[in-house]
C-alpha positions, -999 to +999 in steps of 0.1 A: -751+055-467-731+047-498-759+025-511-784+053-504-765+078-525-752+054-550-787+041-558-797+077-566-771+084-592-740+093-571-706+078-577-690+068-544-655+074-530-647+054-498-620+065-474-607+041-448-574+029-432-574-006-447-569-010-484-582-046-484-615-036-468-619-008-492-615-031-521-641-055-507-666-026-503-659-012-537-665-046-552-697-051-533-710-017-544-700-025-580-720-057-579-750-035-571-744-012-601-728+016-581-695+032-593-671+034-564-634+038-556-614+035-524-588+058-510-568+047-479-563+074-451-565+079-414-583+108-398-556+110-372-531+116-400-544+149-414-520+150-443-532+115-455-568+126-452-563+157-473-544+136-499-572+110-500-598+137-506-577+153-533-573+119-550-610+114-548-616+148-565-591+139-592-608+106-598-645+117-597-645+155-598-657+182-573-673+168-541-709+177-536-716+158-504-691+152-476-701+130-447-677+126-418-684+101-390-654+079-381-661+052-355-634+028-345-645-009-345-615-019-323-595-001-296-573+026-310-541+036-292-546+069-274-584+069-276-593+058-241-626+069-226-625+087-192-652+099-168-654+137-164-634+138-132-606+119-148-604+139-180-570+153-186-554+173-214-535+141-224-566+119-227-588+146-242-564+158-269-566+125-290-604+127-289-602+163-302-578+152-329-601+123-339-635+140-338-629+177-343-596+182-361-603+154-386-637+169-394-621+204-399-594+189-421-620+172-443-641+203-446-612+225-455-604+201-484-638+204-500-654+237-488-636+262-511-648+244-542-683+241-528-684+278-521-672+286-556-699+264-571-725+278-548-737+244-537-727+215-514-735+196-482-713+188-453-726+162-429-709+153-395-720+126-371-711+119-335-724+096-307-754+107-288-732+119-260-725+151-280-761+161-271-768+141-239-734+132-223-727+099-206-703+100-176-682+070-187-674+089-220-665+122-205-636+130-229-653+115-259-685+135-253-665+167-248-649+163-282-682+154-298-699+184-284-671+206-297-676+192-332-714+197-329-709+233-319-685+240-347-708+224-373-739+244-363-719+276-362-704+268-397-739+263-410-748+298-398-717+313-415-726+296-447-762+310-448-771+322-483-740+306-499-758+275-512-736+253-490-750+237-459-734+220-429-753+198-405-747+177-374-764+142-374-772+132-339-784+096-333-815+085-315-828+051-305-847+031-331-885+035-331-913+017-350-921+050-368-885+058-380-866+025-386-832+026-402-814-005-414-777-008-418-761-027-447-751-053-420-788-058-411-788-041-377-815-015-370-812+020-356-825+055-363-812+090-367-835+120-366-831+157-362-829+178-331-855+205-327-850+234-351-831+263-336-846+298-339-827+319-364-807+289-377-798+287-414-823+264-431-812+246-462-836+238-490-863+211-482-845+187-507-815+187-484-790+183-513-798+210-539-777+195-566-798+163-568-835+156-567-826+119-566-817+121-530-844+145-518-861+117-500-829+105-484-818+136-464-836+166-449-812+192-434-827+217-410-811+243-389-777+227-388-790+192-379-802+164-401-835+146-402-824+114-421-844+082-415-819+061-435-787+076-422-769+048-403-733+040-412-702+061-411-697+074-447-688+104-468-699+117-503-686+128-537-703+131-572-694+116-606-680+134-636-706+118-659-731+144-673-763+145-652-748+124-624-733+134-591-701+128-571-705+112-537-677+104-514-680+080-485-656+082-456-648+054-432-614+067-422-600+051-391-630+027-392-613-004-405 
């Protein structure tokens, strides 16, 4: 995702827990000619997430595209999947903190400026269980579904403002719609069916940049994005004619 936006004129801000991994990613993007910077934070620490977003804005300028999709690569204390009959307040609350509250915190940090500017895109991703639940992830899916509901409703509220919010549900890879991660693995993400009466953003997906018009298509609060794979977030650059793109991997590394 960072490469997709970076190759189209966006500067990239990465957010993750581990400073060393951030430095590695920033260096890798720099070798590809993409301006990037890293900001350590954890989505479970809402104050640190807000601080990181504010630091990114101070470094690059107002954020045009926010993409939120944290996914732990190792077991995280307190985030333990449970089947529906074994879901409790205690094992559901951390999932809500991780999926929903982190997303709301990130949105609150960037949305006011987007509304004032009259343009911006908020992208939020979850596992497929937010749409088609899997019993072994009863609490995870409940939190993901809550995030999805909030995002689609937020998009309706933002209708006519120039700001768009969308949920990005995953689907299995297909020969027609392949998507390759930076790591070389293949998957695919396409949109859900359009919902009657839903707020439909412009066909370009991101109104502030024609350079990414072929990378994202936002429709009715969901995203049709054949290249959208990894967990990332976006911010645009302060250089004239360029854009600020911020990539979030918080609680990912």
